N, C-alpha and C positions, 0 to 999 in steps of 0.2 A: 639498304634494302633487307640484309641479312639481319640487321640489329631490329628492324621492325617486325620481321617474322619471329624472332626469338622472344619479343615481348609478351605476346598472348601465351606462348608456352610457359615463359617465367612465371605469369601472373597466375595461371592455371595452377601450377605446381605450389606457388606460395599460398594460394587460396586453400588448396587441398592440405597444405602444412598447418594452416590456421585452424581449419576444421578438425584436423586430427589431434592437435594440441587442445583444442575446445573439448573434445569427446573424453581425452584421457585427462583433463584437469582436475577432476575430483581426486584421482589416485595421485596424480603429481603433487597437489596441494597437501595430501595427506603424508606423502613420503617426504617432503621437505619440511612439513610442520612437526610430525611425529617421529622422525628418524634422523634426518640431517641435522636439524636444529639442536635436538637434546645431545647429540654427539658432539657438535661443535661447542655447544654450551658447557658439556662436561669437561672438555679439554681446557676450556677458559676458566672453569671452576677450580680445576686441579692446580692452577698457577696462582691461586689465592689463599689466604689464611682466612677461613670462614668457620665459624662455630654453629650456623644454623641460626643465628640471631645477629640483628644488626646488618651491616654492609660488609661484603667481602673486602679484605684488604689484599692488594696485588704485591706478590712476593716472587714472581718470575719462577724459575726452575728450582727452587728450594725445596718443594715437596718431593720433586724427583730426585734431587740429590740426597734428601733424607732416606727415600726409598732405596737407593743404591747400597746404603750402610744400614738398612734395617733387616737384621737376621730373621725376624718373625714374618716378614713379608716374602723372603726368599724360601723359607719353611713352608709358607702357605701355598707358594708358587709350586714348589716340588710336590706337596700333597695332591694339589689340583692335577698336575701333569701325570702323577702318578695313577691317579684315580681315573683320568681320561684314557690313559694307555691300556688300563685293564678293562674298564667298564664299557667303553664303546666298543671295541671289537667282540668282547664276550656278550654283549647285547645284540650285535648283529647276528652272532651264531645262536643265541637263544631264540631270537625272533624266527630266524629261519626254521629251527627245529620245531618251534610251536605252528609255524605255517604247515609244515610238512604233516604235522600231527592233525591239524584242522583240516587238512586236504583230503584225508581218507574217507571212503564211501562207507559210512557207518550211519545206521538209522539214528542214533542218539548225537550225531555229530554237531548239531545246533547247540545242545546242551553245553557239550565240551567248549565250543567256541565261547559261549557266554561266560563259562567259568574261567576261561583263560583270560578273558577280557576284562572281567570285573576288577581285578587288583590295579590295572591301569588308569581306572576312572574313579578309584576310591579316593577320598580325601587324603592329603599327604600327611596331615597331623595324625588322623586316626590309623593309617598304615605304619607310621613310624611308631606309635605307641604299642600297636599289636607286635611289631617286630622287636620291641625292647623286651617284651615277654618270651617271645620265640628264641632270642639270643641269650637269654639268662643262663649264666654258667652254671647254676644248680638245677633248676628244673625246665629249662628251656628245650623246644622242640629240636633245635639243631644238634644239641649235645646228646640228646636222646637217641636221635639217629645214630650219632657217631659211636655212641656206646655199643652198637650191634656190630661194629667193626673192631671193638675193643681198643678204641682211640681214647685217650684221656680228655676230660673236659676242658674246654677252651673258654676263657674270659674274653669273649669277643670284643666287647666294649670297653672293657677296663685294662686290656692288655695292648700296650703300643704297637706290638708286634703284628696283632691281629685286627686292630679297629679299622684301618683303611680297607682292608680286605672285607670286612663286615659291611662297610658301606657300599662296596661294589657289589656283593652279594645282594644287599639290599635293593639296589637299583634294578635288578633283574626282574623285580616284581612288576614293574611296569613295561615289560617286553611284549605283552599282549597286544598293545596298541599298535607296534611296530609288525607283530606278527600277522595282524589282519591285512596290513599294507603288503607284506609278503605273500599272504594268502591270494589277494587279487592278482598279484603278479604271477603267481603260479598257475592261477586259472586261465591268464591269457596266453599262455605258452601252448601252441597247437599240439594236439595228441598226435597228430600224424608223424612228428618227429620222434616220439617214443615208439610208435608203431613201427617206422623205418628201423630203429635202433634195435629193437626186439627182433626184428627178421634178420639183422646182421648179426645176432647173437649176444648184443650188449645186455649184461645184468643191471640190477638196480642201481649199483654203485658207479658203474660207467655211465649209465644214463644221467645220474645226478651230476658226475663231474664234468660230461662232456656237454649236456643239454641244459640241465636246470640251472646249474651254477652261473655258466657264461650269460643265460638270459636274464638271471636275476641281477646282474651287476648293475644297471641302472639304479635299481631299487637299493642295492647296497650303498651306492654313492650318496644317494638321498638320505639313507639311515646314517651314514657316516657324518654327512654335514649336519643333519638336525641333532645327532648324538653329541657332536663335538660342542655345538653351542649350548647344549643342555649340561653336558659335562663338566664345561669351564665355569658354569654357574651353580655347581651343586651347593645347596645351602640347606634346605629342610631337613634332611636326615641328620646332618651333622649337628644342627642347631638344637634339635629336638632330643636327639639320642645320646649325644656325647658333649655338646656345648663346646666343641674343639678339642677336648682331651681325648685320651690321657697324654700329657706331656705334649700338648698341641699336635699330636699326630693327626687329628682330623680337623685342623684349622685350614679349611680351605680358603681360597682367596675371595670368595663372595662372602663367607663369613667374617673375614678379616675387615672387608669392606663395611660389612654392617656393624661390627663394632666400633670401628673407627668413627663411623657416621653418627651412629645413635647411641652409644655408650660412652665413647670418649670425647664427643661433640667436635670431630676434626673432619668436617664434611669436605673441606678442600683436599685433605690428605687421602681421604677415601674416594675422591673423583680422581685424584691422580692415580691411584691404584687401579680403578675401573678403565681409566684411559689405557693403562699398560695391558691390562686383560683384553680389552678390545682390540688392540693392536695384534696381541698373540693370537687371539681368535682368527682375525683376518688373515694374518700370514699363514697359519696352518690350513685354513679353508682354501686359500689360493693354491697352496702346495697340493692339496687333495685334487682340486679341480685340474691343475696342471698335469698330475699323474693319471687322471682318469682317461685320457686318450690312449694309454698304453694297456688298460685293463677293463675298460668298461666297453660292453658290446651293445650296440642298438640294432643289430640286424640279426635276422633269423639263419642267414645262410653261414 
């Protein structure tokens, strides 16, 4: 009797499950076809000797063993992690500062928002070419501004001590896009919280530290995750502005993957590098998500 009563309920739940899978099937097919399959295919390709022509030849873990002894790979990985460690937190700080500036009640604030956002949608090639001129050691804008502080001219792109920092600074020209996201988060904070804090005698700095910043932590988490993925794949500025030099100081992992795949015709080896980069990206993202329970605040109280 009990089994007969459970059958209709089971059939109803099973039918609802099928309908649910049917409705999400376009997304599910796209996820399996354009994300899961390429990742698995890349790991398979990383275990082959493949030049881009002919059929891949299975060689097992040979590419990964070669990577372990490849000093240029470790150099590129160090350059990439160095870039991420500087560019991502700095990008969050710059985006918050831009959001605070765009949040001011000024008549011409819409014009300022547009001007701050335009560099983030400019073509990467055009922006990189413009920044080559701005970073020129003889007549560039950066050194011109430093001259007012009596700081000697810096060879930003020709000196290995400054080249990675130059690429980090270049990345901040795209902070306007995340600045608009932080602006939306700022506008969603209830004004009554600031009014109550003002009545309690809290100044602007204390209001920012105890109200604004805690309520921006979900957006900061989003920015960190997206910035991590973009930072580990940094390619265009180094490819156009330095070509990986000087002395491989801007040879980032994505650029090293490109060179192996399309210049050295070592597609299998490049796939192995990209597989390692994917695992590093996943591991850091998981660590950030795990730590978010200690510092991300989703509540107003």
